[in-house]
C-alpha positions in Angstrom: -24.7 34.5 18.7 -21.3 36.1 19.2 -18.8 36.4 16.4 -15.5 38.3 16.3 -13.4 38.9 13.2 -9.9 37.5 13.6 -10.6 35.8 16.9 -9.4 32.2 17.5 -11.9 31.4 20.1 -15.0 29.2 19.7 -18.3 30.6 18.4 -21.1 30.7 20.9 -24.5 29.8 19.5 -27.6 30.0 21.7 -29.7 26.8 21.7 -32.7 29.0 20.8 -31.0 30.3 17.7 -29.9 26.8 16.7 -33.5 25.6 17.0 -34.7 28.5 14.9 -32.1 27.6 12.2 -33.1 24.0 12.3 -36.8 24.8 12.1 -36.1 27.1 9.1 -34.1 24.3 7.4 -36.9 21.8 8.0 -39.5 24.2 6.6 -37.4 24.8 3.5 -36.9 21.0 3.0 -40.7 20.5 3.4 -41.5 23.2 0.9 -39.1 21.7 -1.6 -40.6 18.3 -1.2 -44.1 19.5 -1.6 -43.1 21.5 -4.7 -41.5 18.4 -6.2 -44.6 16.3 -5.4 -46.8 18.9 -7.1 -44.6 19.0 -10.2 -44.6 15.2 -10.3 -48.4 15.2 -10.1 -48.7 17.8 -12.9 -46.3 15.8 -15.1 -48.2 12.6 -14.5 -51.5 14.0 -15.7 -52.4 12.6 -19.1 -53.4 15.7 -20.9 -52.9 14.3 -24.4 -56.2 12.3 -24.2 -58.4 15.3 -23.4 -61.0 16.1 -26.0 -60.9 19.6 -27.4 -63.9 21.8 -26.6 -66.6 22.0 -29.2 -67.5 25.3 -30.8 -71.3 24.8 -30.2 -70.9 24.4 -26.5 -72.9 27.1 -24.7 -74.6 28.5 -27.8 -78.1 27.4 -26.7 -79.2 28.8 -23.4 -82.7 27.9 -22.1 -84.1 31.0 -20.3 -87.7 29.7 -19.9 -88.7 28.8 -16.4 
């Protein structure tokens, strides 16, 4: 890519650079979409109906074979 400060000419962008930029934009969009999907899944979980753990859980351990 060639840029000149104060020039009135057009900006030359290699097609390889344009593809890299487009690929980076697509990757960013995909990550944002996956992040939003993960947050939606977490928010949709119904955690209010989960029973609290009992205090006696794990107190008796059978060590006989």
